[in-house]
N, C-alpha and C positions, 0 to 999 in steps of 0.2 A: 584406541587400536592395537596396543599391544596385545590386551585382554582375546581381542578378537580374533589377532592371529594365530592364539595360544589355543582357542577352542575348534579355529578351522585345523590347526594341526592333530590337536588328539582325536576330535572324529573321524579324518581322513584316518588313520591308524586303526579303528573299530573294525573288526572281525563282522560283515555282512554274509550270512547264509541262508539259504534257502532253506525251507524246511527240510524237503527230500533232495538227493539229486535227482532224483527221476520224476521231478513235481512236473512236467507237462503230459509224461505218458500216463502218470497216474488221473491226471484231470481228465483223457481222452477215456481212459478206462473205468473212470465215476463209476458207471453204471452196475459193472463187473462187478466193484468191490464192495458197491453197496448191498449186493444180490449175495456176495459169501458173507457178509454180516448179519443179514435177514435170517439166512439158510441157520446160524446155531440160534433162533428163538425155540425150535424145535427142540434142540439136543441138550443132555448133560453135563457140565460140564463145571468144575469147580477151579479157582484160580486162588491160593494162598502165599503171602510173604513171610517168612518165618523167620523173626527180626533175631534171636537167640542162636540159631542155624548158621543163620545169613544162607536161606536157602529161598526158589519158588519152586513153588509146588502146582504144579498141574496135573488136575482129573479129569480124563475121557470120557465118560461113562460108556460102556461098549467097545472103546477101543482102543485091542487087546493089540500088542505088538503093530501098531500103525505108526508111522511116518510122519512127524510136525516140523514145524518151522516155526519156531521163535528170533522175532526181530525186538531187539532192546533198542530203546531209542531215550536220547536224553536231549531234551531243546534246549537247553544250555550251551551244549558243546557236542554239535556232528562226531567232530574227532570218537569219541568215546562208545559211540552206535556200534552193535557187532548182532552177528547173526548164529544162531544154530538149527542146526538138523539133527534133529532127534528122532529115537523109536520110544515110543509108549513101552513100561513093562508089561507083565500080563495080566496088571492088575488097570490099565490104560491109564499110568502116572508116569510124570516127567519129571524129576530133580535135576533142578540148575542151582550150581553153587553161584552166589552172588558176590564172596568175600574179595574179590578184585575189584569190583564196581566200586564207584565215587560218592560216596556221601550225598543225597540229595532225591530228587523228584525222578521218574525215570516213567516210561511206559512201554509194554510189553503189547507183543501180537503173535499172536498165536493161531498159524494159517493149517490146516489140515484138509481131508479131502475124505470123504463119504459116499460110498456108491457114485462116484466118480464124480460128486458134487462139489466145489471147494466152501473147504465153513470155515471163520475167523472168528476170534474177539477181542479185543484190547483192554487192558486195563494199567492204571496207575498204579505206583506203589513209591514209598518214600524210603532209599536206603538210609538207616541207622549208624 
């Protein structure tokens, strides 16, 4: 009996979080999200995590001085999630330092707009 009470106490103290704060809104706008991610199929971009420099490099081909939103998502702890709105340089590159990020699996989503249409991609990487 004591074991069962201990398990109930332990389980009730665990944090249960939704995948995202705007979970229901994303569900309603799911087709818009699909269109955004499928629009990237004809676009050239590269994503690279450089462990030695602790940087994330994103290159958007033909996107000079263009605004992009990068959302970093940590599935194990939503308190570590963060967003950056950055501009590409004249070569179409975005560099983000990940030195302050916790070691582990992260997912980054990059969103930008070309010719008035939203475009996005997501990649997973492991911070070492």
